[in-house]
C-alpha positions as CSV (number, residue, x, y, z in Angstrom):
1,X,2.3,-28.9,13.1
2,X,3.5,-27.9,16.6
3,X,1.2,-27.9,19.6
4,X,-0.3,-24.4,20.1
5,X,-2.2,-23.0,23.1
6,X,-6.0,-22.9,22.9
7,X,-6.2,-23.0,19.1
8,X,-8.9,-24.6,17.0
9,X,-9.3,-24.9,13.2
10,X,-12.4,-24.6,11.0
11,X,-12.2,-25.9,7.4
12,X,-15.2,-25.4,5.0
13,X,-15.7,-27.0,1.6
14,X,-17.9,-28.7,-1.0
15,X,-16.6,-31.2,-3.5
16,X,-13.0,-30.0,-3.2
17,X,-11.5,-33.4,-3.9
18,X,-7.7,-33.6,-3.7
19,X,-7.6,-29.9,-2.7
20,X,-9.4,-30.9,0.6
21,X,-6.9,-33.6,1.2
22,X,-4.0,-31.2,0.9
23,X,-5.9,-28.7,3.1
24,X,-6.5,-31.1,5.9
25,X,-3.0,-32.5,5.8
26,X,-1.7,-29.0,6.3
27,X,-3.7,-28.4,9.5
28,X,-4.1,-31.9,11.1
29,X,-2.5,-32.3,14.5
30,X,-3.3,-34.7,17.4
31,X,-3.4,-31.7,19.8
32,X,-5.3,-29.2,17.7
33,X,-9.1,-29.5,17.4
34,X,-10.3,-29.5,13.8
35,X,-13.8,-29.1,12.5
36,X,-14.7,-29.6,8.9
37,X,-18.0,-28.2,7.7
38,X,-19.4,-29.7,4.5
39,X,-22.0,-28.2,2.3
40,X,-23.5,-31.1,0.3
41,X,-20.4,-32.7,-1.1
42,X,-20.9,-35.8,-3.3
43,X,-17.3,-36.7,-3.8
44,X,-16.5,-38.4,-0.6
45,X,-15.3,-35.3,1.2
46,X,-17.1,-36.2,4.4
47,X,-15.5,-39.7,4.7
48,X,-12.1,-38.2,3.8
49,X,-12.3,-35.6,6.5
50,X,-13.3,-38.1,9.1
51,X,-10.5,-40.5,8.1
52,X,-8.0,-37.6,8.6
53,X,-9.2,-36.9,12.1
54,X,-11.6,-34.0,11.6
55,X,-14.9,-33.6,13.4
56,X,-17.5,-33.2,10.7
57,X,-20.5,-30.9,10.6
58,X,-23.0,-31.2,7.7
59,X,-25.1,-28.2,6.8
60,X,-28.8,-28.5,6.3
61,X,-29.2,-28.0,2.6
62,X,-32.7,-26.8,2.9
63,X,-31.2,-23.5,4.0
64,X,-29.3,-21.6,1.3
65,X,-25.6,-22.3,1.5
66,X,-23.0,-19.5,2.0
67,X,-19.4,-19.6,3.1
68,X,-20.3,-17.3,6.0
69,X,-22.9,-19.7,7.3
70,X,-20.5,-22.6,7.1
71,X,-17.8,-20.8,9.0
72,X,-20.3,-19.8,11.7
73,X,-21.4,-23.4,12.0
74,X,-17.8,-24.6,12.3
75,X,-17.0,-22.0,15.0
76,X,-20.1,-23.0,17.0
77,X,-19.2,-26.6,16.8
78,X,-15.7,-25.9,17.8
79,X,-16.7,-23.9,20.8
80,X,-19.3,-26.5,21.9
81,X,-16.6,-29.2,21.8
82,X,-13.8,-27.1,23.2
83,X,-15.2,-24.1,25.2
84,X,-11.7,-22.9,26.2
85,X,-10.6,-22.1,22.6
86,X,-9.0,-18.7,22.4
87,X,-8.0,-18.6,18.7
88,X,-9.6,-20.0,15.6
89,X,-8.0,-20.4,12.2
90,X,-10.5,-20.4,9.4
91,X,-9.4,-22.2,6.2
92,X,-11.3,-22.7,2.9
93,X,-11.1,-26.3,1.6
94,X,-9.3,-25.2,-1.6
95,X,-6.4,-23.8,0.5
96,X,-3.6,-25.1,2.6
97,X,-1.7,-23.4,5.3
98,X,2.1,-23.2,4.9
99,X,4.4,-24.4,7.7
100,X,5.1,-21.9,10.4
101,X,2.0,-19.7,9.8
102,X,0.0,-20.7,12.8
103,X,2.9,-20.3,15.2
104,X,3.6,-16.8,13.8
105,X,0.0,-15.7,13.8
106,X,-0.8,-17.0,17.3
107,X,2.4,-15.3,18.7
108,X,1.3,-12.0,17.0
109,X,-2.2,-12.1,18.6
110,X,-0.7,-12.9,22.0
111,X,1.6,-9.9,21.7
112,X,-1.1,-7.6,20.4
113,X,-4.3,-7.7,22.5
114,X,-5.8,-4.9,20.4
115,X,-5.8,-7.1,17.2
116,X,-8.8,-9.4,16.5
117,X,-7.8,-10.9,13.2
118,X,-4.6,-11.5,11.4
119,X,-3.8,-12.8,7.9
120,X,-0.6,-13.3,5.8
121,X,0.4,-13.7,2.2
122,X,-2.0,-15.7,0.2
123,X,-0.6,-17.3,-3.0
124,X,-2.0,-19.2,-5.9
125,X,-0.6,-22.7,-6.1
126,X,-0.7,-22.7,-9.9
127,X,-0.4,-19.0,-10.7
128,X,1.2,-19.5,-14.1
129,X,-1.2,-22.1,-15.4
130,X,-3.8,-19.6,-16.5
131,X,-4.1,-15.8,-16.6
132,X,-7.1,-16.1,-14.3
133,X,-5.1,-17.8,-11.6
134,X,-2.4,-15.2,-12.1
135,X,-4.9,-12.4,-11.5
136,X,-6.0,-14.1,-8.3
137,X,-2.4,-14.2,-7.1
138,X,-2.0,-10.5,-7.8
139,X,-5.2,-9.8,-6.0
140,X,-4.1,-11.6,-2.9
141,X,-0.9,-9.5,-2.6
142,X,-2.2,-6.9,-0.2
143,X,-0.2,-4.3,1.8
144,X,1.5,-5.3,5.0
145,X,0.5,-3.8,8.4
146,X,-2.8,-2.6,9.8
147,X,-5.6,-3.3,7.3
148,X,-9.3,-2.8,6.9
149,X,-10.1,-6.4,6.1
150,X,-8.8,-9.9,5.8
151,X,-9.9,-12.8,3.6
152,X,-11.6,-16.1,4.4
153,X,-8.3,-17.6,5.6
154,X,-7.4,-15.8,8.8
155,X,-6.6,-16.4,12.4
156,X,-9.1,-14.7,14.7
157,X,-9.5,-14.1,18.4
158,X,-12.5,-16.3,19.4
159,X,-13.7,-13.8,22.0
160,X,-13.9,-10.9,19.5
161,X,-15.4,-13.1,16.7
162,X,-18.2,-14.2,19.1
163,X,-18.8,-10.7,20.5
164,X,-19.7,-9.2,17.1
165,X,-21.9,-12.2,16.2
166,X,-19.6,-13.8,13.6
167,X,-20.2,-13.6,9.9
168,X,-23.5,-12.5,8.4
169,X,-24.8,-15.8,7.1
170,X,-26.9,-14.1,4.4
171,X,-24.0,-12.6,2.5
172,X,-23.1,-14.5,-0.7
173,X,-19.7,-12.9,-0.9
174,X,-17.7,-10.2,0.9
175,X,-18.5,-11.6,4.3
176,X,-15.0,-11.2,5.6
177,X,-14.6,-7.4,5.0
178,X,-18.1,-6.9,6.4
179,X,-17.1,-8.8,9.6
180,X,-14.0,-6.7,9.8
181,X,-16.1,-3.5,9.6
182,X,-18.0,-4.6,12.7
183,X,-14.8,-5.7,14.5
184,X,-13.2,-2.3,13.8
185,X,-16.3,-0.5,14.9
186,X,-16.1,-2.5,18.2
187,X,-12.5,-1.1,18.7
188,X,-10.5,-4.0,17.3
189,X,-7.7,-3.9,14.7
190,X,-7.1,-6.1,11.7
191,X,-3.5,-6.9,10.7
192,X,-1.7,-8.3,7.6
193,X,1.6,-9.9,8.5
194,X,4.6,-10.0,6.3
195,X,4.6,-13.8,6.4
196,X,3.5,-16.6,4.1
197,X,0.1,-17.9,5.1
198,X,-1.6,-20.2,2.6
199,X,-1.7,-21.6,-0.9
200,X,-4.9,-21.3,-2.8
201,X,-6.1,-23.3,-5.8
202,X,-8.6,-21.1,-7.7
203,X,-8.7,-23.7,-10.5
204,X,-9.9,-21.0,-13.0
205,X,-9.3,-22.2,-16.5
206,X,-12.1,-20.5,-18.4
207,X,-13.2,-16.9,-19.1
208,X,-16.7,-17.7,-17.9
209,X,-15.4,-18.6,-14.4
210,X,-13.6,-15.3,-14.2
211,X,-16.7,-13.4,-15.4
212,X,-19.0,-15.1,-12.8
213,X,-16.5,-14.3,-10.0
214,X,-16.4,-10.7,-11.1
215,X,-20.3,-10.6,-11.1
216,X,-20.2,-12.0,-7.6
217,X,-17.7,-9.3,-6.6
218,X,-20.0,-6.5,-8.0
219,X,-22.9,-8.0,-6.0
220,X,-20.8,-8.0,-2.9
221,X,-19.8,-4.4,-3.4
222,X,-23.5,-3.4,-3.6
223,X,-24.5,-5.5,-0.6
224,X,-21.6,-4.1,1.5
225,X,-22.4,-0.5,0.5
226,X,-26.0,-1.1,1.4
227,X,-25.1,-2.3,4.9
228,X,-22.2,0.0,5.8
229,X,-22.2,2.7,3.1
230,X,-22.9,5.6,5.4
231,X,-20.2,7.8,6.9
232,X,-17.6,7.4,8.4
233,X,-17.1,3.9,7.0
234,X,-18.4,4.3,3.4
235,X,-17.8,0.6,3.0
236,X,-17.5,-0.3,-0.7
237,X,-19.3,2.9,-1.9
238,X,-16.4,3.9,-4.1
239,X,-16.2,0.4,-5.6
240,X,-19.9,0.3,-6.3
241,X,-19.9,3.7,-7.9
242,X,-17.0,2.7,-10.1
243,X,-18.7,-0.4,-11.3
244,X,-21.9,1.4,-12.0
245,X,-20.2,4.3,-13.8
246,X,-17.9,2.2,-16.0
247,X,-19.9,-1.0,-16.3
248,X,-23.4,0.4,-16.7
249,X,-23.8,4.2,-17.1
250,X,-21.0,4.8,-19.6
251,X,-21.9,2.0,-22.0
252,X,-25.7,2.8,-21.7
253,X,-25.1,6.5,-22.4
254,X,-22.8,5.7,-25.3
255,X,-25.3,3.3,-26.9
256,X,-28.2,5.7,-26.4
257,X,-26.3,8.7,-27.8
258,X,-24.9,6.8,-30.8
259,X,-28.4,5.9,-31.9
260,X,-28.8,9.7,-32.5
261,X,-25.3,10.4,-33.8
262,X,-22.8,7.6,-34.4
263,X,-20.0,10.0,-33.5
264,X,-20.8,9.5,-29.8
265,X,-19.1,6.1,-30.1
266,X,-15.8,7.9,-29.6
267,X,-16.7,7.7,-25.8
268,X,-15.6,4.1,-26.0
269,X,-12.0,5.3,-26.3
270,X,-12.2,6.0,-22.6
271,X,-11.8,2.3,-21.9
272,X,-8.4,1.7,-23.6
273,X,-7.3,5.1,-22.2
274,X,-8.1,3.8,-18.7
275,X,-6.2,0.6,-19.3
276,X,-3.1,2.5,-20.4
277,X,-3.4,4.8,-17.4
278,X,-3.6,2.0,-14.9
279,X,-0.9,-0.1,-16.6
280,X,1.6,2.8,-16.6
281,X,0.9,3.6,-12.9
282,X,1.4,-0.1,-11.8
283,X,4.2,-1.1,-9.5
284,X,4.7,-4.7,-10.7
285,X,6.4,-6.1,-13.8
286,X,5.2,-4.7,-17.1
287,X,3.5,-8.0,-17.9
288,X,1.5,-8.0,-14.7
289,X,0.7,-4.3,-14.9
290,X,-0.9,-4.7,-18.3
291,X,-2.6,-7.9,-17.5
292,X,-4.1,-6.5,-14.3
293,X,-5.0,-3.2,-15.9
294,X,-6.9,-4.8,-18.8
295,X,-8.9,-7.1,-16.6
296,X,-9.6,-4.4,-14.0
297,X,-11.3,-2.3,-16.8
298,X,-13.0,-5.3,-18.3
299,X,-14.2,-6.4,-14.9
300,X,-16.3,-3.3,-14.5
301,X,-18.9,-4.8,-16.9
302,X,-19.6,-8.0,-14.8
303,X,-19.3,-6.0,-11.6
304,X,-21.9,-3.6,-13.0
305,X,-24.1,-6.6,-13.7
306,X,-23.6,-7.8,-10.1
307,X,-24.7,-4.3,-8.9
308,X,-27.9,-4.5,-11.0
309,X,-28.6,-8.1,-9.8
310,X,-28.4,-6.9,-6.2
311,X,-30.7,-3.9,-6.9
312,X,-33.1,-6.3,-8.7
313,X,-33.1,-8.6,-5.7
314,X,-33.8,-5.7,-3.4
315,X,-36.6,-4.3,-5.4
316,X,-38.3,-7.7,-6.0
317,X,-37.6,-8.9,-2.4
318,X,-35.8,-12.0,-3.7
319,X,-33.5,-14.1,-1.7
320,X,-29.8,-13.8,-2.5
321,X,-28.7,-16.7,-4.6
322,X,-25.1,-18.0,-4.4
323,X,-23.0,-17.1,-7.4
324,X,-20.4,-19.8,-7.9
325,X,-17.5,-19.8,-10.4
326,X,-16.2,-23.4,-9.9
Protein backbone atom coordinates (compact mmCIF):
# COMPACT_ATOMS: atom_id res chain seq x y z
CA UNK A 1 0.00 0.00 0.00
CA UNK A 2 1.35 3.45 -0.93
CA UNK A 3 2.09 6.10 1.67
CA UNK A 4 -0.94 8.37 2.05
CA UNK A 5 -1.20 11.71 3.86
CA UNK A 6 -2.72 11.78 7.36
CA UNK A 7 -4.58 8.49 6.94
CA UNK A 8 -5.37 5.95 9.64
CA UNK A 9 -7.18 2.61 9.53
CA UNK A 10 -9.55 1.00 12.02
CA UNK A 11 -10.33 -2.70 11.74
CA UNK A 12 -12.90 -4.39 13.99
CA UNK A 13 -13.57 -8.08 14.50
CA UNK A 14 -14.26 -11.11 16.62
CA UNK A 15 -13.13 -14.64 15.80
CA UNK A 16 -12.64 -13.87 12.11
CA UNK A 17 -9.76 -16.32 11.71
CA UNK A 18 -8.26 -16.40 8.22
CA UNK A 19 -10.59 -13.58 7.14
CA UNK A 20 -8.82 -11.28 9.60
CA UNK A 21 -5.42 -12.26 8.24
CA UNK A 22 -6.52 -11.32 4.73
CA UNK A 23 -8.05 -8.12 6.01
CA UNK A 24 -4.93 -6.97 7.84
CA UNK A 25 -2.67 -7.93 4.95
CA UNK A 26 -4.72 -5.67 2.66
CA UNK A 27 -4.25 -2.59 4.87
CA UNK A 28 -0.87 -3.07 6.55
CA UNK A 29 1.73 -0.42 5.78
CA UNK A 30 4.76 0.83 7.66
CA UNK A 31 3.62 4.41 7.19
CA UNK A 32 -0.12 4.08 7.87
CA UNK A 33 -1.34 3.78 11.49
CA UNK A 34 -3.53 0.73 12.04
CA UNK A 35 -5.74 -0.02 15.04
CA UNK A 36 -7.48 -3.36 15.47
CA UNK A 37 -10.41 -3.48 17.92
CA UNK A 38 -11.23 -6.93 19.26
CA UNK A 39 -14.51 -7.92 20.87
CA UNK A 40 -13.71 -11.03 22.87
CA UNK A 41 -12.05 -13.26 20.27
CA UNK A 42 -10.91 -16.71 21.37
CA UNK A 43 -9.21 -17.75 18.13
CA UNK A 44 -5.91 -15.93 18.49
CA UNK A 45 -7.04 -12.81 16.61
CA UNK A 46 -5.34 -10.47 19.07
CA UNK A 47 -1.94 -12.15 18.74
CA UNK A 48 -2.36 -12.29 14.96
CA UNK A 49 -3.14 -8.56 14.75
CA UNK A 50 -0.14 -7.63 16.88
CA UNK A 51 2.15 -9.86 14.82
CA UNK A 52 0.99 -8.02 11.70
CA UNK A 53 1.81 -4.59 13.10
CA UNK A 54 -1.57 -3.42 14.40
CA UNK A 55 -2.10 -1.55 17.64
CA UNK A 56 -4.75 -3.59 19.48
CA UNK A 57 -7.63 -2.31 21.59
CA UNK A 58 -9.71 -4.85 23.52
CA UNK A 59 -13.29 -3.95 24.38
CA UNK A 60 -14.63 -4.38 27.90
CA UNK A 61 -17.02 -7.30 27.50
CA UNK A 62 -19.01 -6.22 30.54
CA UNK A 63 -20.57 -3.63 28.24
CA UNK A 64 -22.75 -5.02 25.41
CA UNK A 65 -20.77 -5.32 22.19
CA UNK A 66 -21.82 -3.55 19.00
CA UNK A 67 -19.91 -2.83 15.82
CA UNK A 68 -20.64 0.86 16.37
CA UNK A 69 -19.00 0.81 19.79
CA UNK A 70 -15.96 -1.01 18.40
CA UNK A 71 -15.49 1.49 15.58
CA UNK A 72 -15.77 4.41 17.98
CA UNK A 73 -13.16 2.84 20.26
CA UNK A 74 -10.84 2.34 17.30
CA UNK A 75 -11.26 5.92 16.16
CA UNK A 76 -10.57 7.27 19.65
CA UNK A 77 -7.45 5.12 19.97
CA UNK A 78 -6.26 6.20 16.54
CA UNK A 79 -6.74 9.90 17.33
CA UNK A 80 -5.05 9.53 20.71
CA UNK A 81 -1.97 7.96 19.11
CA UNK A 82 -1.98 10.15 15.99
CA UNK A 83 -3.80 13.46 16.63
CA UNK A 84 -3.11 14.79 13.13
CA UNK A 85 -5.09 12.07 11.35
CA UNK A 86 -7.33 13.64 8.68
CA UNK A 87 -8.91 10.56 7.15
CA UNK A 88 -9.94 7.24 8.69
CA UNK A 89 -10.79 4.08 6.79
CA UNK A 90 -13.11 1.75 8.69
CA UNK A 91 -12.87 -1.93 7.73
CA UNK A 92 -14.72 -4.93 9.13
CA UNK A 93 -12.54 -7.93 9.91
CA UNK A 94 -14.36 -10.14 7.40
CA UNK A 95 -13.45 -7.77 4.56
CA UNK A 96 -10.32 -6.81 2.67
CA UNK A 97 -9.61 -3.65 0.74
CA UNK A 98 -8.69 -3.96 -2.91
CA UNK A 99 -5.48 -2.34 -4.23
CA UNK A 100 -5.93 1.26 -5.27
CA UNK A 101 -9.05 1.97 -3.22
CA UNK A 102 -7.41 4.10 -0.52
CA UNK A 103 -5.57 6.25 -3.04
CA UNK A 104 -8.76 6.89 -5.03
CA UNK A 105 -10.87 7.57 -1.93
CA UNK A 106 -8.40 9.95 -0.30
CA UNK A 107 -7.93 11.82 -3.56
CA UNK A 108 -11.71 12.21 -3.90
CA UNK A 109 -12.13 13.61 -0.38
CA UNK A 110 -9.23 16.00 -0.95
CA UNK A 111 -10.94 17.26 -4.11
CA UNK A 112 -14.40 17.46 -2.53
CA UNK A 113 -14.33 19.33 0.80
CA UNK A 114 -18.13 19.04 1.03
CA UNK A 115 -18.02 15.24 1.27
CA UNK A 116 -17.57 13.54 4.67
CA UNK A 117 -17.70 9.85 3.74
CA UNK A 118 -16.98 7.87 0.62
CA UNK A 119 -17.46 4.21 -0.25
CA UNK A 120 -17.08 2.06 -3.36
CA UNK A 121 -18.16 -1.27 -4.79
CA UNK A 122 -18.41 -3.97 -2.15
CA UNK A 123 -18.31 -7.53 -3.48
CA UNK A 124 -18.76 -10.95 -1.97
CA UNK A 125 -15.56 -13.00 -2.21
CA UNK A 126 -17.52 -16.24 -2.73
CA UNK A 127 -20.72 -14.96 -4.27
CA UNK A 128 -21.48 -18.19 -6.15
CA UNK A 129 -20.93 -20.62 -3.27
CA UNK A 130 -24.39 -20.11 -1.78
CA UNK A 131 -27.53 -18.22 -2.73
CA UNK A 132 -27.20 -16.25 0.51
CA UNK A 133 -23.75 -14.98 -0.44
CA UNK A 134 -25.14 -14.09 -3.85
CA UNK A 135 -27.93 -12.09 -2.24
CA UNK A 136 -25.34 -10.14 -0.25
CA UNK A 137 -23.38 -9.39 -3.40
CA UNK A 138 -26.52 -8.01 -5.07
CA UNK A 139 -27.33 -5.99 -1.96
CA UNK A 140 -23.90 -4.32 -2.00
CA UNK A 141 -24.35 -3.09 -5.59
CA UNK A 142 -25.70 0.37 -4.80
CA UNK A 143 -26.04 3.35 -7.19
CA UNK A 144 -22.97 5.46 -7.97
CA UNK A 145 -22.87 9.14 -7.00
CA UNK A 146 -24.26 11.10 -4.08
CA UNK A 147 -25.88 8.73 -1.61
CA UNK A 148 -27.86 8.81 1.59
CA UNK A 149 -25.61 6.32 3.35
CA UNK A 150 -22.53 4.14 3.21
CA UNK A 151 -21.78 0.78 4.81
CA UNK A 152 -19.37 -0.22 7.54
CA UNK A 153 -16.42 -0.13 5.17
CA UNK A 154 -15.92 3.52 4.27
CA UNK A 155 -13.33 6.28 4.26
CA UNK A 156 -14.40 9.22 6.41
CA UNK A 157 -13.18 12.70 7.14
CA UNK A 158 -12.00 12.50 10.74
CA UNK A 159 -13.10 16.06 11.51
CA UNK A 160 -16.67 15.42 10.35
CA UNK A 161 -16.88 12.04 12.10
CA UNK A 162 -15.75 13.56 15.41
CA UNK A 163 -17.99 16.62 15.06
CA UNK A 164 -21.20 14.55 14.95
CA UNK A 165 -20.10 12.25 17.79
CA UNK A 166 -19.28 9.15 15.74
CA UNK A 167 -21.53 6.10 15.67
CA UNK A 168 -24.34 5.60 18.17
CA UNK A 169 -22.87 2.76 20.28
CA UNK A 170 -26.27 1.39 21.33
CA UNK A 171 -27.39 0.50 17.80
CA UNK A 172 -27.13 -3.24 17.10
CA UNK A 173 -27.35 -2.68 13.33
CA UNK A 174 -27.89 0.12 10.85
CA UNK A 175 -25.37 2.34 12.63
CA UNK A 176 -23.78 3.51 9.38
CA UNK A 177 -26.97 4.93 7.77
CA UNK A 178 -27.88 6.55 11.10
CA UNK A 179 -24.46 8.24 11.25
CA UNK A 180 -24.93 9.41 7.67
CA UNK A 181 -28.27 10.97 8.60
CA UNK A 182 -26.49 13.13 11.17
CA UNK A 183 -23.64 13.95 8.78
CA UNK A 184 -26.09 15.09 6.12
CA UNK A 185 -28.05 17.11 8.68
CA UNK A 186 -24.77 18.85 9.54
CA UNK A 187 -24.34 19.85 5.90
CA UNK A 188 -22.00 17.10 4.68
CA UNK A 189 -22.47 14.83 1.68
CA UNK A 190 -22.00 11.07 1.29
CA UNK A 191 -20.63 9.64 -1.95
CA UNK A 192 -20.42 6.24 -3.61
CA UNK A 193 -17.56 6.05 -6.11
CA UNK A 194 -17.58 3.98 -9.25
CA UNK A 195 -14.56 2.06 -7.97
CA UNK A 196 -13.81 -1.32 -6.46
CA UNK A 197 -13.45 -1.01 -2.68
CA UNK A 198 -13.56 -4.29 -0.79
CA UNK A 199 -14.18 -8.02 -0.79
CA UNK A 200 -16.52 -9.29 1.89
CA UNK A 201 -16.85 -12.85 3.18
CA UNK A 202 -20.39 -13.28 4.49
CA UNK A 203 -19.83 -17.01 5.02
CA UNK A 204 -23.59 -17.64 4.94
CA UNK A 205 -24.24 -21.26 4.16
CA UNK A 206 -27.54 -21.89 5.99
CA UNK A 207 -31.07 -20.53 5.75
CA UNK A 208 -31.04 -19.81 9.47
CA UNK A 209 -28.16 -17.39 9.05
CA UNK A 210 -30.01 -15.50 6.33
CA UNK A 211 -33.16 -15.44 8.50
CA UNK A 212 -31.36 -13.99 11.56
CA UNK A 213 -29.68 -11.38 9.37
CA UNK A 214 -33.10 -10.34 8.05
CA UNK A 215 -34.51 -10.18 11.60
CA UNK A 216 -31.61 -7.88 12.48
CA UNK A 217 -32.43 -5.77 9.43
CA UNK A 218 -36.05 -5.39 10.54
CA UNK A 219 -34.91 -4.40 14.01
CA UNK A 220 -32.56 -1.81 12.50
CA UNK A 221 -35.38 -0.38 10.37
CA UNK A 222 -37.56 0.05 13.46
CA UNK A 223 -34.77 1.58 15.51
CA UNK A 224 -33.78 3.95 12.70
CA UNK A 225 -37.38 5.06 12.15
CA UNK A 226 -37.74 5.65 15.90
CA UNK A 227 -34.69 7.94 15.90
CA UNK A 228 -35.14 9.83 12.63
CA UNK A 229 -38.59 8.93 11.34
CA UNK A 230 -39.95 12.46 11.44
CA UNK A 231 -39.95 14.79 8.43
CA UNK A 232 -38.07 15.71 6.40
CA UNK A 233 -35.75 12.69 6.83
CA UNK A 234 -38.36 9.93 7.30
CA UNK A 235 -35.44 7.59 7.87
CA UNK A 236 -36.48 3.96 7.28
CA UNK A 237 -40.17 4.70 7.79
CA UNK A 238 -41.09 3.17 4.44
CA UNK A 239 -39.00 0.07 5.14
CA UNK A 240 -40.59 -0.35 8.57
CA UNK A 241 -44.12 0.01 7.25
CA UNK A 242 -43.39 -2.45 4.46
CA UNK A 243 -42.09 -5.05 6.94
CA UNK A 244 -45.07 -4.60 9.23
CA UNK A 245 -47.59 -4.70 6.38
CA UNK A 246 -46.26 -7.76 4.54
CA UNK A 247 -44.61 -9.59 7.43
CA UNK A 248 -47.13 -9.02 10.23
CA UNK A 249 -50.43 -7.37 9.29
CA UNK A 250 -51.29 -9.32 6.12
CA UNK A 251 -50.54 -12.82 7.51
CA UNK A 252 -52.29 -11.97 10.80
CA UNK A 253 -55.37 -10.68 8.97
CA UNK A 254 -55.43 -13.67 6.62
CA UNK A 255 -55.21 -16.13 9.51
CA UNK A 256 -57.90 -14.35 11.50
CA UNK A 257 -60.34 -14.05 8.60
CA UNK A 258 -59.76 -17.63 7.43
CA UNK A 259 -60.89 -18.91 10.83
CA UNK A 260 -64.28 -17.44 9.95
CA UNK A 261 -64.26 -18.29 6.25
CA UNK A 262 -61.49 -20.34 4.62
CA UNK A 263 -61.98 -18.47 1.36
CA UNK A 264 -60.00 -15.57 2.86
CA UNK A 265 -56.89 -17.67 2.32
CA UNK A 266 -56.92 -16.35 -1.24
CA UNK A 267 -55.15 -13.27 0.18
CA UNK A 268 -51.98 -15.35 0.29
CA UNK A 269 -51.81 -15.13 -3.51
CA UNK A 270 -50.59 -11.57 -2.99
CA UNK A 271 -47.17 -12.94 -2.06
CA UNK A 272 -46.40 -14.81 -5.30
CA UNK A 273 -47.92 -11.89 -7.23
CA UNK A 274 -45.46 -9.56 -5.52
CA UNK A 275 -42.56 -11.88 -6.37
CA UNK A 276 -43.57 -11.85 -10.05
CA UNK A 277 -43.97 -8.07 -10.08
CA UNK A 278 -40.54 -7.48 -8.54
CA UNK A 279 -38.80 -10.05 -10.73
CA UNK A 280 -40.23 -8.65 -13.95
CA UNK A 281 -39.24 -5.11 -12.98
CA UNK A 282 -35.66 -6.09 -12.11
CA UNK A 283 -32.69 -4.82 -14.12
CA UNK A 284 -30.27 -7.69 -13.61
CA UNK A 285 -30.11 -11.15 -15.15
CA UNK A 286 -33.30 -13.21 -15.04
CA UNK A 287 -31.70 -15.54 -12.47
CA UNK A 288 -30.72 -12.71 -10.17
CA UNK A 289 -34.04 -10.92 -10.61
CA UNK A 290 -36.06 -13.97 -9.56
CA UNK A 291 -33.69 -14.87 -6.74
CA UNK A 292 -33.73 -11.37 -5.30
CA UNK A 293 -37.50 -10.96 -5.74
CA UNK A 294 -38.27 -14.24 -3.96
CA UNK A 295 -36.06 -13.45 -0.98
CA UNK A 296 -37.17 -9.83 -0.84
CA UNK A 297 -40.75 -11.01 -0.32
CA UNK A 298 -39.78 -13.86 1.99
CA UNK A 299 -37.63 -11.43 3.96
CA UNK A 300 -40.64 -9.39 5.01
CA UNK A 301 -41.47 -12.11 7.58
CA UNK A 302 -38.19 -12.02 9.54
CA UNK A 303 -38.09 -8.24 9.12
CA UNK A 304 -41.56 -8.09 10.65
CA UNK A 305 -40.31 -10.17 13.57
CA UNK A 306 -37.44 -7.73 13.98
CA UNK A 307 -39.94 -4.88 14.12
CA UNK A 308 -41.93 -6.66 16.81
CA UNK A 309 -38.77 -7.41 18.76
CA UNK A 310 -37.83 -3.74 18.78
CA UNK A 311 -41.33 -2.72 19.87
CA UNK A 312 -41.20 -5.32 22.64
CA UNK A 313 -37.85 -4.06 23.84
CA UNK A 314 -39.20 -0.51 23.88
CA UNK A 315 -42.36 -1.40 25.78
CA UNK A 316 -40.55 -3.56 28.34
CA UNK A 317 -37.56 -1.20 28.57
CA UNK A 318 -35.16 -4.02 27.72
CA UNK A 319 -31.60 -3.48 26.55
CA UNK A 320 -31.00 -4.12 22.88
CA UNK A 321 -29.30 -7.50 22.42
CA UNK A 322 -26.97 -8.13 19.50
CA UNK A 323 -28.50 -10.31 16.74
CA UNK A 324 -25.66 -12.28 15.12
CA UNK A 325 -25.89 -14.49 12.06
CA UNK A 326 -22.37 -15.98 11.99
